[in-house]
C-alpha positions in Angstrom: 162.9 235.1 -57.5 160.7 231.9 -57.8 162.3 228.5 -57.9 161.4 226.1 -60.9 160.0 222.8 -59.8 158.8 219.8 -61.4 155.6 218.0 -59.9 154.1 214.7 -60.9 150.3 214.3 -60.7 148.9 210.7 -60.8 145.2 210.5 -61.4 143.8 207.1 -60.4 140.4 206.5 -62.0 138.5 203.1 -62.4 139.9 202.5 -65.9 143.2 204.0 -66.1 146.2 205.8 -64.4 146.9 209.2 -65.7 150.3 210.7 -65.1 151.1 214.5 -65.8 154.6 216.1 -65.2 154.1 219.8 -64.6 156.7 222.5 -64.1 156.0 225.3 -61.9 157.8 228.6 -61.7 156.1 231.4 -59.8 152.6 231.6 -61.2 153.6 229.8 -64.5 152.5 226.2 -64.8 153.7 224.2 -67.8 152.7 220.6 -69.0 155.9 218.8 -69.6 154.5 215.3 -70.1 151.3 213.3 -69.9 150.6 209.7 -70.3 147.7 207.2 -69.6 148.0 203.8 -68.5 144.8 201.5 -69.3 143.7 198.7 -67.0 143.5 195.4 -68.6 139.9 195.0 -67.0 138.2 197.9 -65.5 135.1 197.9 -63.2 133.1 200.8 -61.8 133.7 199.5 -58.3 137.5 199.2 -58.6 140.5 201.3 -59.2 143.2 201.3 -61.6 145.5 201.2 -58.7 144.3 197.5 -58.2 145.3 196.8 -61.8 148.8 195.0 -61.9 149.6 195.7 -65.5 148.7 199.4 -65.2 150.8 199.9 -62.2 153.8 197.9 -63.7 153.5 200.3 -66.8 153.4 203.3 -64.5 156.5 202.3 -62.7 158.4 201.3 -65.9 157.6 204.8 -67.3 158.5 206.7 -64.3 161.9 204.8 -64.2 162.2 205.3 -68.0 161.7 209.1 -67.6 163.9 209.4 -64.6 161.2 211.0 -62.3 162.6 209.7 -59.2 162.9 212.2 -56.6 160.2 214.5 -58.0 157.1 215.4 -55.7 154.1 213.1 -56.5 150.5 214.2 -55.8 147.9 211.2 -56.2 144.4 212.0 -56.9 142.1 209.1 -56.5 138.7 208.8 -58.1 136.1 206.2 -58.1 133.9 204.5 -55.3 136.8 204.0 -53.3 136.8 207.7 -52.1 134.3 210.0 -50.8 134.0 213.8 -49.8 131.2 215.4 -47.9 130.3 218.5 -46.3 128.3 218.5 -43.1 126.5 221.3 -41.2 126.8 220.5 -37.5 125.9 222.2 -34.4 128.9 223.8 -32.5 130.5 221.3 -30.2 134.0 220.4 -28.7 136.6 219.1 -31.1 136.5 215.6 -29.9 132.8 215.4 -30.0 132.6 216.9 -33.4 135.2 214.6 -34.9 133.2 211.6 -33.5 129.9 213.1 -34.8 131.4 213.6 -38.3 132.8 210.1 -38.4 129.2 208.7 -37.4 127.5 210.8 -40.2 130.3 209.8 -42.7 129.9 206.1 -42.0 126.3 206.3 -42.8 127.1 207.9 -46.2 130.1 205.8 -47.4 130.0 202.9 -49.9 132.7 201.2 -48.0 133.3 200.3 -44.4 134.7 203.5 -42.5 137.0 201.2 -40.3 138.7 200.3 -43.4 139.3 203.9 -44.4 141.8 206.8 -44.0 139.7 209.7 -42.9 140.3 213.4 -43.0 138.3 216.0 -41.2 138.8 219.7 -42.1 138.6 222.3 -39.3 135.1 223.7 -38.7 133.9 226.7 -40.1 130.8 228.7 -39.5 128.2 227.8 -42.2 127.1 231.4 -42.4 127.0 234.3 -40.0 123.2 234.2 -39.3 123.3 230.4 -38.6 124.5 228.5 -35.4 125.7 225.5 -37.6 129.3 224.8 -38.5 130.3 223.6 -42.0 132.8 220.4 -41.6 134.4 218.9 -44.5 135.3 215.3 -44.4 137.0 212.9 -46.9 137.6 209.2 -46.8 139.9 206.8 -48.8 139.9 203.1 -48.6 142.9 202.2 -46.6 144.3 199.6 -49.1 144.0 202.2 -52.1 146.3 204.7 -49.9 148.7 201.8 -49.0 148.9 201.0 -52.8 149.9 204.6 -53.5 152.5 204.7 -50.6 154.0 201.4 -51.9 154.0 202.8 -55.5 156.0 205.8 -54.5 158.5 203.8 -52.5 158.9 201.5 -55.4 159.3 204.1 -58.2 161.0 206.7 -56.1 159.0 209.9 -56.5 158.6 211.8 -53.1 154.8 211.3 -52.2 153.5 214.6 -51.0 149.8 214.2 -51.0 147.0 211.8 -51.5 143.4 213.0 -52.1 140.0 212.4 -53.7 
């Protein structure tokens, strides 16, 4: 028998924060609530997570709706995140990670040293090729820190941050 579970999904874009409350039970997903919190001043190079007015409105809403303790997934958009796939030659794991970080650093619109980086396990690109497909994602550290602080402040349980 499936357990019913409510999950909060926070989408952080450049101009607004969007919160959805989903109820899951088995294969059924139901949208229970949806709310947007607009930025006072939006910029294509910024994030709504940096807008104090939007963050305050989000926290007040989460408290008002008594969403504390629910799982929170935060999806970050805009120029503060990046996702890439690279085809790399086969090499040891440590060397692969270093090579992917080097390639990633060349592609990012922000400093790699100021980013949280996730590199997925390598998979063969295709059977006929000796290349390996590697996925990499980077999020600016300050944005990830804001999400963690937001969850601690408003009390949902942060389970994932992603681009």
